[in-house]
Each structure stands twice: as C-alpha cells, then as structure tokens.
C-alpha positions in Angstrom: -0.1 0.3 0.1 1.1 3.4 -0.9 0.9 5.4 2.9 3.6 5.2 5.5 2.8 3.1 8.9 1.3 5.1 11.7 2.6 4.2 15.3 1.4 2.2 17.3 -2.3 2.0 18.6 -2.2 3.6 22.5 -5.0 3.3 25.1 -8.3 5.5 25.5 -11.2 2.7 24.9 -12.3 2.3 20.7 -13.3 4.7 18.1 -16.0 3.9 15.3 -15.0 4.1 12.2 -16.6 3.1 8.5 -14.3 0.9 6.3 -15.3 0.7 2.6 -14.1 -1.1 -0.1 -15.7 -1.8 -3.8 -19.0 -1.1 -3.1 -19.3 -2.4 0.3 -19.4 -0.1 4.2 -19.2 -1.7 7.2 -19.0 0.3 10.4 -16.8 -1.3 12.9 -14.2 0.4 15.2 -10.4 0.6 15.7 -8.4 0.9 19.7 -8.3 5.0 19.8 -4.9 5.9 18.4 -4.5 2.6 15.5 -2.7 3.5 12.8 -2.4 2.3 9.4 -1.4 -1.2 10.1 -4.3 -2.1 12.4 -6.1 -0.4 10.0 -5.5 -2.8 6.9 -6.1 -5.9 9.4 -9.0 -4.7 10.3 -9.7 -4.7 6.3 -8.5 -7.9 5.5 -10.8 -9.4 8.5 -13.9 -7.6 7.0 -13.4 -8.2 3.2 -10.4 -10.9 3.4 -12.6 -13.0 0.8 -12.4 -10.0 -1.5 -9.0 -8.7 -1.2 -6.5 -9.7 -3.7 -3.4 -9.4 -2.0 -1.1 -9.0 -5.2 -2.6 -6.1 -5.9 -1.8 -2.9 -4.4 -3.7 -0.8 -2.0 -3.4 2.8 -1.0 -5.4 3.7 2.4 -7.5 6.8 1.7 -9.2 9.1 4.1 -12.5 11.2 4.1 -11.8 14.8 4.4 -14.7 17.3 5.4 -12.8 20.1 4.8 -12.5 19.1 1.0 -15.8 16.6 1.0 -13.7 13.7 -0.7 -11.0 11.0 -0.3 -7.6 11.8 0.1 -4.8 9.7 0.8 -4.0 8.5 4.4 -1.5 11.4 5.4 1.4 10.1 7.1 1.6 8.9 10.2 -2.1 9.2 11.2 -3.9 7.8 13.8 -7.6 7.3 14.8 -8.3 9.8 17.2 -11.9 10.2 16.0 -15.0 8.7 14.3 -14.0 8.7 10.7 -14.3 7.2 7.5 -11.9 5.5 5.3 -11.3 3.4 2.1 -9.0 0.9 0.5 -8.5 1.0 -3.3 -6.4 -1.2 -5.5 -3.9 0.8 -7.7 -4.6 0.1 -11.7 -1.1 -0.9 -13.5 -0.3 1.9 -16.2 -0.4 0.1 -19.4 3.1 2.0 -20.8 4.4 -0.1 -17.3 3.2 -3.2 -19.1 5.7 -5.5 -21.4 8.7 -5.8 -19.5 9.9 -9.4 -18.7 12.7 -10.8 -16.3 13.4 -13.7 -14.7 12.8 -12.8 -11.1 9.3 -11.9 -11.1 8.0 -14.2 -13.8 6.2 -17.1 -13.9 5.1 -19.6 -17.1 1.8 -21.3 -17.5 1.5 -24.5 -19.3 -2.4 -25.0 -20.3 -3.7 -28.0 -20.6 -1.5 -29.7 -23.1 -2.5 -32.9 -23.1 -2.9 -36.0 -25.8 -7.1 -36.4 -26.1 -6.1 -32.9 -27.7 -3.9 -34.2 -30.0 -6.1 -35.1 -33.1 -8.6 -31.9 -32.5 -6.1 -28.9 -32.0 -5.0 -27.3 -35.2 -1.3 -27.1 -35.1 -0.9 -29.4 -32.4 2.4 -31.0 -33.0 3.7 -26.8 -34.0 2.8 -26.0 -30.1 3.9 -28.8 -28.6 7.7 -28.5 -30.0 7.4 -24.7 -28.5 5.9 -25.5 -25.4 8.6 -27.6 -25.0 10.7 -25.1 -26.0 9.7 -22.7 -23.3 9.8 -25.3 -20.6 12.9 -26.0 -21.3 14.3 -22.0 -20.9 12.3 -21.7 -17.9 14.4 -24.7 -16.4 18.0 -22.2 -17.9 16.0 -19.2 -16.1 15.0 -20.8 -13.0 11.9 -19.6 -13.8 8.7 -21.5 -11.6 6.8 -23.8 -14.0 2.8 -24.1 -13.3 0.7 -26.8 -15.8 -2.8 -28.0 -15.1 -4.7 -30.8 -17.1 -8.5 -30.2 -17.6 -10.2 -33.1 -16.7 -7.0 -35.9 -16.8 -9.3 -38.9 -16.0 -11.4 -38.7 -19.2 -8.9 -36.3 -21.5 -5.5 -37.5 -20.4 -2.2 -36.1 -19.1 0.4 -33.8 -20.4 1.6 -35.3 -23.5 4.9 -36.9 -23.6 7.1 -34.4 -25.5 6.4 -32.0 -22.5 8.8 -32.5 -20.3 7.9 -31.1 -17.0 10.4 -32.1 -14.9 11.2 -29.5 -12.4 7.5 -28.1 -12.6 6.4 -26.0 -9.3 2.7 -27.5 -9.9 1.0 -30.3 -12.1 -3.1 -30.1 -11.6 -5.9 -31.7 -12.7 -9.0 -29.0 -12.8 -12.4 -28.6 -14.1 -13.0 -25.4 -14.3 -12.0 -23.8 -17.4 -9.6 -21.0 -16.2 -6.4 -21.9 -14.8 -6.7 -19.6 -11.6 -7.5 -22.3 -9.2 -7.2 -21.9 -5.3 -4.0 -24.1 -5.3 -2.2 -21.9 -8.5 -2.8 -18.5 -6.0 -1.2 -20.4 -3.3 1.6 -21.4 -5.1 2.2 -17.6 -7.0 1.6 -16.4 -3.4 4.8 -18.1 -2.6 6.7 -16.5 -5.2 8.4 -13.0 -4.2 7.7 -10.4 -6.5 5.8 -12.1 -9.1 4.4 -9.7 -12.1 4.4 -11.4 -15.5 2.1 -14.7 -16.0 3.9 -16.3 -19.3 0.7 -18.1 -20.7 0.2 -20.9 -23.6 -1.6 -24.5 -24.8 -5.5 -24.6 -25.1 -7.4 -23.5 -26.1 -7.2 -20.0 -27.3 -10.7 -19.1 -26.3 -11.6 -21.3 -23.5 -9.3 -22.0 -21.1 -6.2 -19.5 -22.0 -8.6 -17.0 -22.5 -10.3 -16.9 -19.5 -7.5 -17.9 -17.4 -5.8 -14.1 -18.8 -8.4 -12.3 -18.2 -8.8 -13.1 -14.4 -5.1 -13.2 -13.9 -5.4 -9.3 -15.2 -8.2 -8.5 -13.4 -6.0 -9.5 -10.1 -3.2 -7.2 -11.1 -1.0 -9.4 -13.0 0.8 -8.9 -16.3 -0.1 -11.7 -18.8 2.3 -12.5 -22.1 0.4 -15.3 -24.6 2.5 -17.0 -26.9 0.9 -17.3 -29.9 3.0 -19.2 -31.2 2.4 -21.8 -28.6 -1.3 -21.7 -28.1 -4.3 -23.2 -30.3 -7.5 -23.9 -30.7 -10.1 -26.6 -32.3 -11.4 -23.3 -35.0 -8.5 -20.7 -36.5 -12.0 -18.6 -36.2 -12.1 -19.2 -32.5 -8.5 -18.3 -31.9 -8.1 -15.5 -33.9 -10.8 -13.6 -32.4 -9.9 -14.5 -28.5 -6.6 -13.4 -29.5 -7.9 -10.0 -31.2 -9.9 -9.7 -27.8 -7.4 -10.2 -25.3 -5.0 -7.6 -27.0 -7.8 -5.0 -26.9 -7.8 -5.8 -23.0 -4.1 -4.7 -22.9 -3.0 -8.5 -22.9 0.3 -8.3 -24.6 0.3 -11.2 -27.5 4.0 -12.4 -28.5 6.2 -15.1 -29.5 8.1 -17.8 -27.7 11.5 -16.1 -28.9 10.7 -12.6 -28.1 9.7 -14.5 -24.6 13.0 -16.1 -24.3 15.3 -13.2 -25.5 13.8 -11.0 -23.8 14.1 -12.6 -20.8 17.8 -12.7 -21.3 17.9 -9.8 -23.0 21.8 -9.2 -23.1 24.3 -11.5 -25.5 26.4 -11.1 -22.4 23.4 -13.3 -19.9 25.6 -16.3 -18.9 22.5 -18.3 -20.3 22.4 -16.8 -23.6 24.6 -19.2 -25.5 21.7 -21.7 -24.5 18.9 -20.1 -25.2 19.9 -18.9 -28.3 20.7 -22.8 -29.2 16.8 -23.9 -28.1 15.8 -21.1 -30.8 18.0 -22.6 -33.5 17.2 -26.5 -32.8 13.2 -25.6 -33.5 11.4 -22.9 -34.8 8.8 -24.5 -37.0 6.7 -21.9 -39.4 3.3 -23.5 -39.1 0.4 -21.3 -40.2 -0.3 -20.6 -37.2 1.3 -17.1 -37.1 -0.9 -16.1 -40.0 -3.8 -16.4 -38.5 -3.2 -13.8 -35.3 
C-alpha cells in the first residue's frame, strides 16, 4: 500500500470507523490511536475474501474540508470517528511488457493427449511449448501446469517435459486460476508477469488471462504455442485479449526478452534452443 505506517495504537478505548471497499461499507471500530497497520488488519478481517493480496492498495481518509477522499496522511492515527477506504491501484499500460526471470512465472495450460487430433497445429505448439519449458528451467523460472479433467482427456503429452515444474494440477474449471495456483503464486516473491500458453485459446487461455489481469498481473500469451480446434475462435480470442492490454507475442521474443543481453550467462543456451526448433506453421498467419 502507498501510505506510510502509523504509530502503534495507544490506550483510551475504541473509535467508530466506517470501512469502505469497492461497493461495500461496513461500520466497525479500532482502538484509539490505531495507525495504518491496524487499519489494514481490520480491512483484511472484514473483506479478506474480496481482497486480492497480489494487488497494491492505497488507504484513503474522507476529509470533510474537501468533501472527498484523500490519501491517508503520513503517521495518521485514529483519534475520532472517521471513514476510510481501500483502493486498488491500477497498472499503468505504459509499464506493461518488461520481462525479467525473477518476476515471471510460466503457465502451461492443458497440453493433453486427447487434444492431439482435434487442435490445429498441435504438433507445432507442443514443440514450442517444450522449448519454452526448457528455457524456463535454464533461467530458473517457476512453471505451473494444469490438466483439464485428465481422467477423461489424458495427461500432458509425453513430448512436454515437466521436470522441475512447481505445480502440476488437475482441474475441471476452465481457468487455471485455482486456489492451489493462487497459493503457489503467493509463495513466489515479486511475481509480476505470467507467460501463458496451451489450449484452447478461446476457452481456458482466454479465461485464465482475464482472471490474471483482474488480479493485477500482466499476461503475455505466446501465439506460436497457443491454439484451438477452430482458427476463427483462436483469432478472435487473441484480438479480444490484445484489446484488454494483454500482450500477444511469440516464444522467441519471450526467451530473448528474458535474457535481454548477449552477455547473459545463459544466452548461448537460449540461442541454441531457438536455433534448434522454430516451426513455421500456419498459426502466425492467423493472429
């Protein structure tokens, strides 16, 4: 949050405070002299199931003299009845797009055996997906993998090496944003960017991407590692997602952005990955 912590609360009973978040407003109270930290704790106790802790927030105080909310003053202490609100900060579009290994996680979505005959260019996206996972291992980037109803649709294809994946999780929900996935992300400090690929573009990929940006994360969809049964579904999904600020890119762009410099200690190995496998399918002509 943007406000500075206040001093520790002193004695003197409690003070009524109206806590506002989104469309909600709940009256409660805090000890006299409570500061920023206690206000945050109270917000979490009231709205914990609504607050996404991956976002950044600012606490604001309703100022009668201005008849509007202002950012909580530095060192603020609750000494009288007041109204405060928690406001999520929005990501600036101009900050989107930078990738660093330390703040990136790869999401591999439902690259399963039963999809092989149905998904267009499936062999190509398997090849590119495997290259991305090799790059993730070289750069120490965590990988989260899901499998859609594996009992009926099979497990991840054998060509995809899941060695070292942080999480391999079965699901029935289309989005990859499951409680277990959110818990795994919470264990990784400083996560800012998700590199997302797999199937199907217009279903699981689209719903995952929209949930992730709703939680304040930036999303990079790898166009040459993402497909659907229908090229029309794929094309319109990618166009829709790009309009929301999601970055539609390619595997080579991702890997070279992550190393960023020819002098990177892993550059040669990443370069060899790119040279070894770069399928030219019809996928990219359909973006």
